[in-house]
N, CA and C atoms of all chains as a GROMACS GRO file, in nm:
protein
  609
    1MET      N    1  -0.361   1.052  -0.269
    1MET     CA    2  -0.295   0.909  -0.332
    1MET      C    3  -0.153   0.949  -0.399
    2SER      N    4  -0.066   0.862  -0.383
    2SER     CA    5   0.063   0.877  -0.442
    2SER      C    6   0.078   0.904  -0.576
    3ALA      N    7   0.181   0.972  -0.612
    3ALA     CA    8   0.205   1.035  -0.768
    3ALA      C    9   0.269   0.903  -0.813
    4ASN      N   10   0.343   0.822  -0.737
    4ASN     CA   11   0.391   0.714  -0.804
    4ASN      C   12   0.300   0.612  -0.881
    5PRO      N   13   0.337   0.588  -1.012
    5PRO     CA   14   0.228   0.493  -1.092
    5PRO      C   15   0.221   0.353  -1.011
    6VAL      N   16   0.320   0.315  -0.978
    6VAL     CA   17   0.351   0.170  -0.934
    6VAL      C   18   0.265   0.169  -0.803
    7SER      N   19   0.296   0.268  -0.715
    7SER     CA   20   0.233   0.264  -0.580
    7SER      C   21   0.070   0.274  -0.617
    8ARG      N   22   0.042   0.364  -0.683
    8ARG     CA   23  -0.108   0.397  -0.720
    8ARG      C   24  -0.176   0.266  -0.777
    9ALA      N   25  -0.090   0.203  -0.850
    9ALA     CA   26  -0.174   0.076  -0.921
    9ALA      C   27  -0.190  -0.019  -0.820
   10ARG      N   28  -0.086  -0.046  -0.720
   10ARG     CA   29  -0.076  -0.145  -0.620
   10ARG      C   30  -0.204  -0.115  -0.521
   11LEU      N   31  -0.222   0.019  -0.483
   11LEU     CA   32  -0.325   0.063  -0.402
   11LEU      C   33  -0.464   0.040  -0.454
   12ILE      N   34  -0.469   0.062  -0.588
   12ILE     CA   35  -0.593   0.059  -0.671
   12ILE      C   36  -0.608  -0.099  -0.692
   13GLY      N   37  -0.523  -0.178  -0.723
   13GLY     CA   38  -0.544  -0.325  -0.717
   13GLY      C   39  -0.582  -0.387  -0.608
   14SER      N   40  -0.519  -0.368  -0.487
   14SER     CA   41  -0.542  -0.417  -0.346
   14SER      C   42  -0.680  -0.376  -0.320
   15ALA      N   43  -0.724  -0.258  -0.334
   15ALA     CA   44  -0.862  -0.217  -0.308
   15ALA      C   45  -0.962  -0.268  -0.395
   16ALA      N   46  -0.937  -0.292  -0.511
   16ALA     CA   47  -1.022  -0.369  -0.605
   16ALA      C   48  -1.066  -0.506  -0.567
   17VAL      N   49  -0.948  -0.581  -0.528
   17VAL     CA   50  -0.943  -0.728  -0.487
   17VAL      C   51  -1.042  -0.737  -0.362
   18VAL      N   52  -1.002  -0.637  -0.260
   18VAL     CA   53  -1.062  -0.662  -0.142
   18VAL      C   54  -1.226  -0.623  -0.145
   19ILE      N   55  -1.257  -0.501  -0.230
   19ILE     CA   56  -1.408  -0.483  -0.252
   19ILE      C   57  -1.480  -0.599  -0.322
   20VAL      N   58  -1.423  -0.647  -0.430
   20VAL     CA   59  -1.489  -0.739  -0.499
   20VAL      C   60  -1.506  -0.875  -0.411
   21THR      N   61  -1.404  -0.916  -0.355
   21THR     CA   62  -1.406  -1.017  -0.251
   21THR      C   63  -1.518  -1.021  -0.137
   22CYS      N   64  -1.537  -0.883  -0.100
   22CYS     CA   65  -1.612  -0.852  -0.005
   22CYS      C   66  -1.774  -0.858  -0.055
   23CYS      N   67  -1.775  -0.810  -0.160
   23CYS     CA   68  -1.910  -0.831  -0.241
   23CYS      C   69  -1.939  -0.969  -0.263
   24ALA      N   70  -1.837  -1.043  -0.304
   24ALA     CA   71  -1.878  -1.186  -0.336
   24ALA      C   72  -1.920  -1.260  -0.195
   25PHE      N   73  -1.861  -1.235  -0.093
   25PHE     CA   74  -1.908  -1.287   0.034
   25PHE      C   75  -2.024  -1.255   0.090
   26ILE      N   76  -2.062  -1.108   0.053
   26ILE     CA   77  -2.215  -1.057   0.107
   26ILE      C   78  -2.306  -1.118   0.007
   27ALA      N   79  -2.284  -1.148  -0.111
   27ALA     CA   80  -2.365  -1.195  -0.221
   27ALA      C   81  -2.392  -1.359  -0.189
   28ALA      N   82  -2.280  -1.428  -0.153
   28ALA     CA   83  -2.292  -1.561  -0.104
   28ALA      C   84  -2.375  -1.569   0.029
   29PHE      N   85  -2.357  -1.477   0.103
   29PHE     CA   86  -2.436  -1.480   0.243
   29PHE      C   87  -2.566  -1.492   0.241
   30PHE      N   88  -2.614  -1.394   0.140
   30PHE     CA   89  -2.740  -1.364   0.117
   30PHE      C   90  -2.810  -1.433  -0.006
   31SER      N   91  -2.710  -1.530  -0.062
   31SER     CA   92  -2.769  -1.588  -0.174
   31SER      C   93  -2.833  -1.516  -0.283
   32VAL      N   94  -2.771  -1.407  -0.329
   32VAL     CA   95  -2.811  -1.319  -0.434
   32VAL      C   96  -2.689  -1.296  -0.535
   33GLY      N   97  -2.715  -1.259  -0.651
   33GLY     CA   98  -2.634  -1.220  -0.750
   33GLY      C   99  -2.568  -1.339  -0.824
   34PRO      N  100  -2.467  -1.339  -0.899
   34PRO     CA  101  -2.414  -1.436  -0.988
   34PRO      C  102  -2.350  -1.565  -0.906
   35SER      N  103  -2.321  -1.674  -0.967
   35SER     CA  104  -2.286  -1.789  -0.899
   35SER      C  105  -2.154  -1.775  -0.851
   36GLY      N  106  -2.108  -1.877  -0.765
   36GLY     CA  107  -1.964  -1.857  -0.704
   36GLY      C  108  -1.869  -1.892  -0.804
   37LEU      N  109  -1.889  -1.965  -0.931
   37LEU     CA  110  -1.782  -1.957  -1.017
   37LEU      C  111  -1.784  -1.830  -1.085
   38THR      N  112  -1.881  -1.756  -1.104
   38THR     CA  113  -1.874  -1.637  -1.167
   38THR      C  114  -1.795  -1.514  -1.104
   39TRP      N  115  -1.812  -1.541  -0.971
   39TRP     CA  116  -1.740  -1.449  -0.881
   39TRP      C  117  -1.575  -1.475  -0.868
   40ALA      N  118  -1.574  -1.632  -0.895
   40ALA     CA  119  -1.418  -1.661  -0.895
   40ALA      C  120  -1.358  -1.617  -1.015
   41TYR      N  121  -1.422  -1.604  -1.137
   41TYR     CA  122  -1.361  -1.555  -1.239
   41TYR      C  123  -1.354  -1.388  -1.240
   42ILE      N  124  -1.436  -1.337  -1.176
   42ILE     CA  125  -1.436  -1.188  -1.145
   42ILE      C  126  -1.307  -1.147  -1.066
   43ILE      N  127  -1.288  -1.225  -0.940
   43ILE     CA  128  -1.190  -1.201  -0.842
   43ILE      C  129  -1.063  -1.236  -0.933
   44GLY      N  130  -1.050  -1.353  -0.996
   44GLY     CA  131  -0.931  -1.393  -1.060
   44GLY      C  132  -0.891  -1.304  -1.172
   45GLY      N  133  -1.008  -1.258  -1.248
   45GLY     CA  134  -0.977  -1.157  -1.363
   45GLY      C  135  -0.920  -1.036  -1.304
   46ILE      N  136  -0.958  -0.984  -1.209
   46ILE     CA  137  -0.907  -0.853  -1.138
   46ILE      C  138  -0.768  -0.864  -1.093
   47ALA      N  139  -0.745  -0.989  -1.031
   47ALA     CA  140  -0.590  -1.016  -0.952
   47ALA      C  141  -0.517  -1.022  -1.088
   48ILE      N  142  -0.542  -1.099  -1.204
   48ILE     CA  143  -0.448  -1.111  -1.298
   48ILE      C  144  -0.456  -0.996  -1.387
   49GLY      N  145  -0.531  -0.923  -1.400
   49GLY     CA  146  -0.518  -0.790  -1.456
   49GLY      C  147  -0.436  -0.673  -1.393
   50TYR      N  148  -0.445  -0.696  -1.263
   50TYR     CA  149  -0.357  -0.618  -1.170
   50TYR      C  150  -0.210  -0.660  -1.186
   51ALA      N  151  -0.183  -0.795  -1.198
   51ALA     CA  152  -0.063  -0.834  -1.207
   51ALA      C  153   0.016  -0.789  -1.364
   52VAL      N  154  -0.067  -0.826  -1.462
   52VAL     CA  155  -0.026  -0.773  -1.588
   52VAL      C  156   0.014  -0.633  -1.561
   53LEU      N  157  -0.077  -0.535  -1.528
   53LEU     CA  158  -0.043  -0.384  -1.520
   53LEU      C  159   0.075  -0.375  -1.431
   54SER      N  160   0.086  -0.442  -1.329
   54SER     CA  161   0.194  -0.423  -1.243
   54SER      C  162   0.330  -0.464  -1.304
   55VAL      N  163   0.317  -0.567  -1.396
   55VAL     CA  164   0.446  -0.572  -1.473
   55VAL      C  165   0.475  -0.484  -1.578
   56ILE      N  166   0.388  -0.424  -1.649
   56ILE     CA  167   0.413  -0.325  -1.743
   56ILE      C  168   0.452  -0.219  -1.660
   57LEU      N  169   0.373  -0.151  -1.559
   57LEU     CA  170   0.450  -0.052  -1.510
   57LEU      C  171   0.582  -0.050  -1.445
   58HIS      N  172   0.620  -0.193  -1.382
   58HIS     CA  173   0.745  -0.183  -1.345
   58HIS      C  174   0.853  -0.184  -1.454
   59LEU      N  175   0.810  -0.220  -1.572
   59LEU     CA  176   0.921  -0.217  -1.695
   59LEU      C  177   0.903  -0.082  -1.738
   60ARG      N  178   0.804  -0.012  -1.762
   60ARG     CA  179   0.782   0.131  -1.786
   60ARG      C  180   0.854   0.237  -1.715
   61TYR      N  181   0.859   0.219  -1.570
   61TYR     CA  182   0.880   0.315  -1.472
   61TYR      C  183   0.960   0.241  -1.373
   62PRO      N  184   1.097   0.190  -1.406
   62PRO     CA  185   1.182   0.117  -1.305
   62PRO      C  186   1.225   0.203  -1.194
   63GLU      N  187   1.264   0.334  -1.200
   63GLU     CA  188   1.290   0.405  -1.103
   63GLU      C  189   1.166   0.422  -0.979
   64ALA      N  190   1.044   0.447  -1.059
   64ALA     CA  191   0.927   0.473  -0.976
   64ALA      C  192   0.902   0.318  -0.909
   65ALA      N  193   0.938   0.217  -0.957
   65ALA     CA  194   0.930   0.064  -0.896
   65ALA      C  195   1.024   0.047  -0.792
   66ASP      N  196   1.128   0.122  -0.798
   66ASP     CA  197   1.226   0.093  -0.690
   66ASP      C  198   1.188   0.160  -0.556
   67ALA      N  199   1.130   0.292  -0.581
   67ALA     CA  200   1.064   0.375  -0.467
   67ALA      C  201   0.955   0.301  -0.424
   68ALA      N  202   0.878   0.253  -0.514
   68ALA     CA  203   0.754   0.195  -0.459
   68ALA      C  204   0.790   0.064  -0.374
   69TRP      N  205   0.901   0.015  -0.378
   69TRP     CA  206   0.925  -0.104  -0.302
   69TRP      C  207   1.057  -0.080  -0.217
   70ASP      N  208   1.066   0.046  -0.167
   70ASP     CA  209   1.140   0.059  -0.084
   70ASP      C  210   1.152  -0.003   0.053
   71GLU      N  211   1.229   0.018   0.139
   71GLU     CA  212   1.237  -0.049   0.283
   71GLU      C  213   1.110  -0.074   0.345
   72GLN      N  214   1.037   0.063   0.350
   72GLN     CA  215   0.918   0.081   0.447
   72GLN      C  216   0.812   0.009   0.356
   73ASN      N  217   0.786   0.029   0.239
   73ASN     CA  218   0.682  -0.040   0.163
   73ASN      C  219   0.705  -0.221   0.158
   74SER      N  220   0.829  -0.244   0.151
   74SER     CA  221   0.880  -0.401   0.151
   74SER      C  222   0.829  -0.444   0.281
   75GLN      N  223   0.872  -0.363   0.381
   75GLN     CA  224   0.843  -0.427   0.527
   75GLN      C  225   0.696  -0.437   0.534
   76ALA      N  226   0.580  -0.330   0.511
   76ALA     CA  227   0.446  -0.344   0.494
   76ALA      C  228   0.414  -0.467   0.413
   77HIS      N  229   0.479  -0.498   0.316
   77HIS     CA  230   0.421  -0.608   0.230
   77HIS      C  231   0.446  -0.739   0.297
   78ARG      N  232   0.594  -0.749   0.344
   78ARG     CA  233   0.618  -0.882   0.433
   78ARG      C  234   0.496  -0.892   0.539
   79ASP      N  235   0.479  -0.778   0.612
   79ASP     CA  236   0.385  -0.794   0.740
   79ASP      C  237   0.224  -0.830   0.685
   80SER      N  238   0.212  -0.790   0.556
   80SER     CA  239   0.077  -0.831   0.516
   80SER      C  240   0.074  -0.987   0.483
   81LEU      N  241   0.195  -1.048   0.424
   81LEU     CA  242   0.204  -1.187   0.366
   81LEU      C  243   0.196  -1.266   0.505
   82ILE      N  244   0.262  -1.220   0.622
   82ILE     CA  245   0.236  -1.280   0.746
   82ILE      C  246   0.128  -1.289   0.803
   83PHE      N  247   0.050  -1.159   0.805
   83PHE     CA  248  -0.092  -1.163   0.832
   83PHE      C  249  -0.171  -1.255   0.758
   84GLY      N  250  -0.164  -1.243   0.607
   84GLY     CA  251  -0.230  -1.350   0.534
   84GLY      C  252  -0.220  -1.490   0.538
   85PHE      N  253  -0.108  -1.530   0.586
   85PHE     CA  254  -0.086  -1.656   0.644
   85PHE      C  255  -0.145  -1.709   0.783
   86TRP      N  256  -0.154  -1.647   0.873
   86TRP     CA  257  -0.221  -1.661   0.981
   86TRP      C  258  -0.359  -1.650   0.977
   87ALA      N  259  -0.419  -1.537   0.899
   87ALA     CA  260  -0.563  -1.532   0.859
   87ALA      C  261  -0.600  -1.649   0.808
   88THR      N  262  -0.555  -1.710   0.710
   88THR     CA  263  -0.598  -1.818   0.624
   88THR      C  264  -0.594  -1.934   0.726
   89LEU      N  265  -0.476  -1.951   0.809
   89LEU     CA  266  -0.497  -2.070   0.890
   89LEU      C  267  -0.607  -2.057   0.976
   90ALA      N  268  -0.619  -1.916   1.051
   90ALA     CA  269  -0.736  -1.918   1.161
   90ALA      C  270  -0.863  -1.963   1.083
   91VAL      N  271  -0.891  -1.914   0.968
   91VAL     CA  272  -1.026  -1.931   0.893
   91VAL      C  273  -1.028  -2.081   0.857
   92PHE      N  274  -0.911  -2.130   0.818
   92PHE     CA  275  -0.913  -2.290   0.770
   92PHE      C  276  -0.960  -2.369   0.900
   93LEU      N  277  -0.920  -2.330   1.024
   93LEU     CA  278  -0.945  -2.390   1.134
   93LEU      C  279  -1.118  -2.376   1.170
   94VAL      N  280  -1.174  -2.260   1.149
   94VAL     CA  281  -1.296  -2.248   1.182
   94VAL      C  282  -1.375  -2.325   1.064
   95PHE      N  283  -1.356  -2.311   0.945
   95PHE     CA  284  -1.414  -2.385   0.844
   95PHE      C  285  -1.402  -2.538   0.874
   96LEU      N  286  -1.302  -2.585   0.928
   96LEU     CA  287  -1.280  -2.718   0.938
   96LEU      C  288  -1.370  -2.771   1.051
   97SER      N  289  -1.403  -2.680   1.173
   97SER     CA  290  -1.470  -2.720   1.270
   97SER      C  291  -1.616  -2.719   1.232
   98LEU      N  292  -1.656  -2.601   1.126
   98LEU     CA  293  -1.773  -2.607   1.082
   98LEU      C  294  -1.822  -2.706   0.992
   99SER      N  295  -1.712  -2.778   0.908
   99SER     CA  296  -1.732  -2.891   0.825
   99SER      C  297  -1.739  -3.015   0.909
  100LEU      N  298  -1.687  -3.023   1.020
  100LEU     CA  299  -1.687  -3.152   1.088
  100LEU      C  300  -1.819  -3.170   1.176
  101THR      N  301  -1.875  -3.037   1.213
  101THR     CA  302  -2.007  -3.052   1.272
  101THR      C  303  -2.124  -3.057   1.163
  102GLU      N  304  -2.086  -3.063   1.044
  102GLU     CA  305  -2.169  -3.078   0.930
  102GLU      C  306  -2.258  -2.916   0.924
  103ARG      N  307  -2.191  -2.820   0.950
  103ARG     CA  308  -2.276  -2.689   0.940
  103ARG      C  309  -2.214  -2.617   0.817
  104MET      N  310  -2.106  -2.665   0.765
  104MET     CA  311  -2.080  -2.619   0.629
  104MET      C  312  -2.037  -2.722   0.551
  105ASP      N  313  -2.076  -2.701   0.416
  105ASP     CA  314  -2.037  -2.813   0.316
  105ASP      C  315  -1.868  -2.808   0.282
  106PRO      N  316  -1.799  -2.904   0.278
  106PRO     CA  317  -1.648  -2.906   0.292
  106PRO      C  318  -1.613  -2.850   0.157
  107ALA      N  319  -1.698  -2.874   0.032
  107ALA     CA  320  -1.658  -2.810  -0.104
  107ALA      C  321  -1.692  -2.636  -0.103
  108HIS      N  322  -1.787  -2.601  -0.015
  108HIS     CA  323  -1.790  -2.460  -0.011
  108HIS      C  324  -1.666  -2.382   0.086
  109ALA      N  325  -1.634  -2.470   0.194
  109ALA     CA  326  -1.513  -2.432   0.263
  109ALA      C  327  -1.396  -2.421   0.181
  110PHE      N  328  -1.374  -2.529   0.107
  110PHE     CA  329  -1.262  -2.521   0.016
  110PHE      C  330  -1.255  -2.400  -0.055
  111TYR      N  331  -1.343  -2.402  -0.134
  111TYR     CA  332  -1.379  -2.282  -0.229
  111TYR      C  333  -1.344  -2.145  -0.188
  112TRP      N  334  -1.403  -2.115  -0.070
  112TRP     CA  335  -1.386  -1.989  -0.006
  112TRP      C  336  -1.245  -1.950   0.071
  113LEU      N  337  -1.182  -2.077   0.098
  113LEU     CA  338  -1.046  -2.033   0.150
  113LEU      C  339  -0.935  -1.972   0.025
  114GLY      N  340  -0.974  -1.994  -0.094
  114GLY     CA  341  -0.906  -1.909  -0.194
  114GLY      C  342  -0.901  -1.780  -0.177
  115PRO      N  343  -1.027  -1.720  -0.203
  115PRO     CA  344  -1.033  -1.572  -0.193
  115PRO      C  345  -0.990  -1.517  -0.061
  116ILE      N  346  -1.025  -1.578   0.031
  116ILE     CA  347  -0.938  -1.536   0.175
  116ILE      C  348  -0.803  -1.541   0.169
  117LEU      N  349  -0.753  -1.638   0.107
  117LEU     CA  350  -0.591  -1.637   0.106
  117LEU      C  351  -0.560  -1.518   0.031
  118GLY      N  352  -0.638  -1.481  -0.085
  118GLY     CA  353  -0.598  -1.350  -0.155
  118GLY      C  354  -0.613  -1.244  -0.110
  119VAL      N  355  -0.726  -1.224  -0.046
  119VAL     CA  356  -0.779  -1.091  -0.005
  119VAL      C  357  -0.711  -1.046   0.129
  120ALA      N  358  -0.668  -1.147   0.239
  120ALA     CA  359  -0.623  -1.123   0.336
  120ALA      C  360  -0.490  -1.030   0.343
  121PRO      N  361  -0.384  -1.044   0.262
  121PRO     CA  362  -0.271  -0.974   0.259
  121PRO      C  363  -0.304  -0.826   0.219
  122SER      N  364  -0.399  -0.838   0.093
  122SER     CA  365  -0.418  -0.690   0.051
  122SER      C  366  -0.511  -0.612   0.161
  123ALA      N  367  -0.564  -0.656   0.221
  123ALA     CA  368  -0.653  -0.600   0.336
  123ALA      C  369  -0.558  -0.543   0.416
  124HIS      N  370  -0.472  -0.619   0.461
  124HIS     CA  371  -0.372  -0.578   0.554
  124HIS      C  372  -0.288  -0.473   0.504
  125TYR      N  373  -0.246  -0.478   0.377
  125TYR     CA  374  -0.160  -0.379   0.338
  125TYR      C  375  -0.225  -0.252   0.314
  126LEU      N  376  -0.374  -0.252   0.273
  126LEU     CA  377  -0.458  -0.115   0.276
  126LEU      C  378  -0.465  -0.071   0.413
  127THR      N  379  -0.466  -0.153   0.523
  127THR     CA  380  -0.474  -0.100   0.644
  127THR      C  381  -0.351  -0.012   0.701
  128SER      N  382  -0.220  -0.074   0.610
  128SER     CA  383  -0.096  -0.029   0.643
  128SER      C  384  -0.096   0.110   0.572
  129VAL      N  385  -0.172   0.115   0.447
  129VAL     CA  386  -0.171   0.261   0.371
  129VAL      C  387  -0.251   0.351   0.472
  130ALA      N  388  -0.363   0.298   0.506
  130ALA     CA  389  -0.446   0.398   0.587
  130ALA      C  390  -0.375   0.462   0.695
  131ARG      N  391  -0.309   0.379   0.759
  131ARG     CA  392  -0.218   0.419   0.882
  131ARG      C  393  -0.106   0.512   0.867
  132GLY      N  394  -0.065   0.518   0.743
  132GLY     CA  395   0.053   0.591   0.689
  132GLY      C  396   0.176   0.518   0.698
  133ARG      N  397   0.156   0.412   0.684
  133ARG     CA  398   0.301   0.310   0.702
  133ARG      C  399   0.322   0.250   0.590
  134ALA      N  400   0.255   0.291   0.474
  134ALA     CA  401   0.276   0.230   0.342
  134ALA      C  402   0.227   0.324   0.230
  135GLU      N  403   0.270   0.319   0.093
  135GLU     CA  404   0.192   0.398   0.012
  135GLU      C  405   0.144   0.324  -0.125
  136MET      N  406   1.469  -0.498   2.252
  136MET     CA  407   1.471  -0.353   2.294
  136MET      C  408   1.418  -0.279   2.179
  137THR      N  409   1.319  -0.174   2.224
  137THR     CA  410   1.292  -0.079   2.120
  137THR      C  411   1.307   0.052   2.179
  138THR      N  412   1.410   0.112   2.107
  138THR     CA  413   1.442   0.265   2.159
  138THR      C  414   1.388   0.358   2.044
  139ARG      N  415   1.317   0.454   2.090
  139ARG     CA  416   1.275   0.561   1.996
  139ARG      C  417   1.373   0.666   1.967
  140LEU      N  418   1.427   0.667   1.823
  140LEU     CA  419   1.521   0.759   1.784
  140LEU      C  420   1.476   0.899   1.803
  141ILE      N  421   1.581   0.979   1.817
  141ILE     CA  422   1.558   1.135   1.815
  141ILE      C  423   1.585   1.162   1.676
  142VAL      N  424   1.507   1.219   1.594
  142VAL     CA  425   1.534   1.242   1.443
  142VAL      C  426   1.565   1.385   1.420
  143HIS      N  427   1.655   1.434   1.345
  143HIS     CA  428   1.666   1.559   1.326
  143HIS      C  429   1.673   1.578   1.160
  144LEU      N  430   1.606   1.481   1.111
  144LEU     CA  431   1.620   1.480   0.928
  144LEU      C  432   1.540   1.607   0.890
  145ARG      N  433   1.431   1.636   0.947
  145ARG     CA  434   1.355   1.743   0.897
  145ARG      C  435   1.424   1.883   0.898
  146ALA      N  436   1.518   1.903   1.001
  146ALA     CA  437   1.581   2.017   1.005
  146ALA      C  438   1.681   2.013   0.912
  147HIS      N  439   1.746   1.923   0.872
  147HIS     CA  440   1.869   1.915   0.799
  147HIS      C  441   1.826   1.920   0.640
  148ARG      N  442   1.688   1.861   0.634
  148ARG     CA  443   1.639   1.869   0.480
  148ARG      C  444   1.607   2.012   0.469
  149THR      N  445   1.542   2.083   0.548
  149THR     CA  446   1.490   2.205   0.539
  149THR      C  447   1.598   2.304   0.508
  150LYS      N  448   1.713   2.268   0.584
  150LYS     CA  449   1.849   2.348   0.579
  150LYS      C  450   1.904   2.336   0.416
  151ALA      N  451   1.872   2.227   0.373
  151ALA     CA  452   1.931   2.185   0.252
  151ALA      C  453   1.850   2.234   0.131
  152GLY      N  454   1.733   2.306   0.187
  152GLY     CA  455   1.650   2.351   0.090
  152GLY      C  456   1.581   2.242  -0.008
  153MET      N  457   1.541   2.134   0.064
  153MET     CA  458   1.484   2.024  -0.019
  153MET      C  459   1.344   2.005   0.034
  154THR      N  460   1.249   1.971  -0.044
  154THR     CA  461   1.121   1.898  -0.011
  154THR      C  462   1.119   1.764   0.023
  155GLN      N  463   1.030   1.698   0.082
  155GLN     CA  464   1.033   1.548   0.104
  155GLN      C  465   1.048   1.487  -0.025
  156ALA      N  466   0.957   1.517  -0.120
  156ALA     CA  467   0.953   1.456  -0.241
  156ALA      C  468   1.094   1.452  -0.326
  157GLU      N  469   1.165   1.575  -0.310
  157GLU     CA  470   1.304   1.588  -0.362
  157GLU      C  471   1.404   1.487  -0.308
  158LEU      N  472   1.415   1.506  -0.180
  158LEU     CA  473   1.479   1.422  -0.078
  158LEU      C  474   1.439   1.250  -0.123
  159ALA      N  475   1.326   1.232  -0.146
  159ALA     CA  476   1.296   1.100  -0.154
  159ALA      C  477   1.350   1.054  -0.308
  160ASP      N  478   1.321   1.141  -0.407
  160ASP     CA  479   1.398   1.108  -0.516
  160ASP      C  480   1.530   1.096  -0.552
  161ALA      N  481   1.614   1.186  -0.440
  161ALA     CA  482   1.741   1.191  -0.450
  161ALA      C  483   1.805   1.039  -0.392
  162VAL      N  484   1.719   0.992  -0.304
  162VAL     CA  485   1.783   0.861  -0.226
  162VAL      C  486   1.712   0.749  -0.275
  163GLY      N  487   1.613   0.754  -0.370
  163GLY     CA  488   1.535   0.626  -0.417
  163GLY      C  489   1.442   0.569  -0.323
  164VAL      N  490   1.365   0.653  -0.261
  164VAL     CA  491   1.247   0.586  -0.171
  164VAL      C  492   1.139   0.683  -0.175
  165SER      N  493   1.040   0.643  -0.140
  165SER     CA  494   0.886   0.708  -0.165
  165SER      C  495   0.905   0.837  -0.062
  166ARG      N  496   0.820   0.936  -0.094
  166ARG     CA  497   0.795   1.061  -0.010
  166ARG      C  498   0.736   0.998   0.112
  167LYS      N  499   0.649   0.902   0.114
  167LYS     CA  500   0.594   0.868   0.251
  167LYS      C  501   0.711   0.806   0.344
  168THR      N  502   0.803   0.740   0.287
  168THR     CA  503   0.924   0.681   0.393
  168THR      C  504   0.982   0.797   0.447
  169ILE      N  505   1.020   0.914   0.361
  169ILE     CA  506   1.085   1.022   0.434
  169ILE      C  507   0.984   1.089   0.529
  170ASN      N  508   0.869   1.093   0.508
  170ASN     CA  509   0.762   1.143   0.612
  170ASN      C  510   0.776   1.063   0.743
  171THR      N  511   0.762   0.938   0.710
  171THR     CA  512   0.761   0.861   0.839
  171THR      C  513   0.866   0.852   0.911
  172ILE      N  514   0.984   0.870   0.864
  172ILE     CA  515   1.139   0.872   0.923
  172ILE      C  516   1.142   1.007   0.995
  173GLU      N  517   1.101   1.113   0.937
  173GLU     CA  518   1.076   1.239   0.997
  173GLU      C  519   1.007   1.254   1.134
  174ASN      N  520   0.899   1.167   1.108
  174ASN     CA  521   0.786   1.170   1.216
  174ASN      C  522   0.838   1.053   1.332
  175GLY      N  523   0.926   0.991   1.327
  175GLY     CA  524   0.986   0.870   1.414
  175GLY      C  525   0.908   0.740   1.404
  176VAL      N  526   0.820   0.726   1.316
  176VAL     CA  527   0.727   0.629   1.280
  176VAL      C  528   0.806   0.515   1.228
  177PHE      N  529   0.909   0.566   1.128
  177PHE     CA  530   0.979   0.431   1.067
  177PHE      C  531   1.110   0.455   1.093
  178THR      N  532   1.207   0.359   1.122
  178THR     CA  533   1.352   0.352   1.152
  178THR      C  534   1.406   0.294   1.017
  179PRO      N  535   1.482   0.374   0.967
  179PRO     CA  536   1.536   0.328   0.831
  179PRO      C  537   1.672   0.239   0.863
  180SER      N  538   1.698   0.179   0.771
  180SER     CA  539   1.811   0.084   0.772
  180SER      C  540   1.943   0.139   0.774
  181THR      N  541   2.050   0.084   0.788
  181THR     CA  542   2.199   0.167   0.830
  181THR      C  543   2.215   0.219   0.676
  182ILE      N  544   2.181   0.125   0.592
  182ILE     CA  545   2.223   0.180   0.442
  182ILE      C  546   2.166   0.310   0.411
  183LEU      N  547   2.010   0.301   0.435
  183LEU     CA  548   1.940   0.435   0.407
  183LEU      C  549   1.979   0.547   0.485
  184ALA      N  550   2.006   0.528   0.602
  184ALA     CA  551   2.056   0.641   0.702
  184ALA      C  552   2.176   0.680   0.626
  185LEU      N  553   2.270   0.612   0.602
  185LEU     CA  554   2.391   0.675   0.544
  185LEU      C  555   2.380   0.727   0.405
  186THR      N  556   2.295   0.686   0.325
  186THR     CA  557   2.237   0.756   0.221
  186THR      C  558   2.189   0.874   0.222
  187LEU      N  559   2.099   0.888   0.326
  187LEU     CA  560   2.035   1.027   0.356
  187LEU      C  561   2.158   1.115   0.424
  188ALA      N  562   2.240   1.080   0.499
  188ALA     CA  563   2.360   1.158   0.543
  188ALA      C  564   2.439   1.220   0.437
  189GLU      N  565   2.456   1.118   0.353
  189GLU     CA  566   2.552   1.173   0.249
  189GLU      C  567   2.485   1.283   0.159
  190GLU      N  568   2.362   1.241   0.104
  190GLU     CA  569   2.259   1.347   0.029
  190GLU      C  570   2.281   1.470   0.104
  191LEU      N  571   2.246   1.478   0.235
  191LEU     CA  572   2.244   1.614   0.312
  191LEU      C  573   2.370   1.654   0.360
  192ASP      N  574   2.474   1.587   0.298
  192ASP     CA  575   2.615   1.635   0.345
  192ASP      C  576   2.636   1.650   0.490
  193CYS      N  577   2.610   1.551   0.578
  193CYS     CA  578   2.618   1.557   0.714
  193CYS      C  579   2.664   1.408   0.776
  194SER      N  580   2.653   1.384   0.879
  194SER     CA  581   2.696   1.269   0.925
  194SER      C  582   2.573   1.187   0.982
  195VAL      N  583   2.557   1.049   0.978
  195VAL     CA  584   2.436   0.984   1.053
  195VAL      C  585   2.397   1.046   1.187
  196HIS      N  586   2.503   1.074   1.266
  196HIS     CA  587   2.484   1.129   1.422
  196HIS      C  588   2.427   1.255   1.411
  197ASP      N  589   2.447   1.336   1.306
  197ASP     CA  590   2.374   1.462   1.305
  197ASP      C  591   2.218   1.442   1.262
  198LEU      N  592   2.168   1.337   1.184
  198LEU     CA  593   2.063   1.304   1.151
  198LEU      C  594   1.984   1.202   1.281
  199PHE      N  595   2.030   1.129   1.345
  199PHE     CA  596   1.971   1.054   1.431
  199PHE      C  597   2.060   1.055   1.562
  200GLU      N  598   2.003   1.055   1.675
  200GLU     CA  599   2.060   1.027   1.799
  200GLU      C  600   1.957   0.947   1.889
  201LEU      N  601   2.040   0.875   1.983
  201LEU     CA  602   1.972   0.819   2.078
  201LEU      C  603   1.926   0.876   2.192
  202PRO      N  604   1.792   0.848   2.270
  202PRO     CA  605   1.775   0.960   2.374
  202PRO      C  606   1.882   0.907   2.501
  203GLN      N  607   1.908   1.044   2.578
  203GLN     CA  608   2.006   1.004   2.674
  203GLN      C  609   1.921   0.943   2.796
   0.00000   0.00000   0.00000
């Protein structure tokens, strides 16, 4: 793991969001665990907590923040946002077809698009880190 | 067009007696970025290439070259 505190927080924050969202999907699939609203609070709480921590670290370690957002990491971040857009669009189309064929409740489809929109860029970024293309 | 650069950064960094982390700190990027440039995985911008050359006291052409 990187010695850069900003990079480390970004990696842990991204991993936490991905893991919790996957847990929420699995729990919803098997209809176990807390309600969807509770999962929304957990996912949102982690995301907001990471955002606050990130702001503090950027202010506390400005040079580390510059290095953490150098051109390679910025490129990986841009790629993850592009992936997130297309992933969400693809899932939207799948959910739309499921809703139109009455195999999915439109309210559930709308609800789950939020976590997917949030988790797809983070998942892509983690993949970039695992491939050694970001830190 | 995608042309893979021939990179001599590692040789010049070693000659300058610097570690990847020291060079990364000197030019304001992450150690991973220096590592991926040296391995030819990531192609740096013109600005970063010039900064690296300045830090290692050589020209950009000493650090990078196009395959013949």
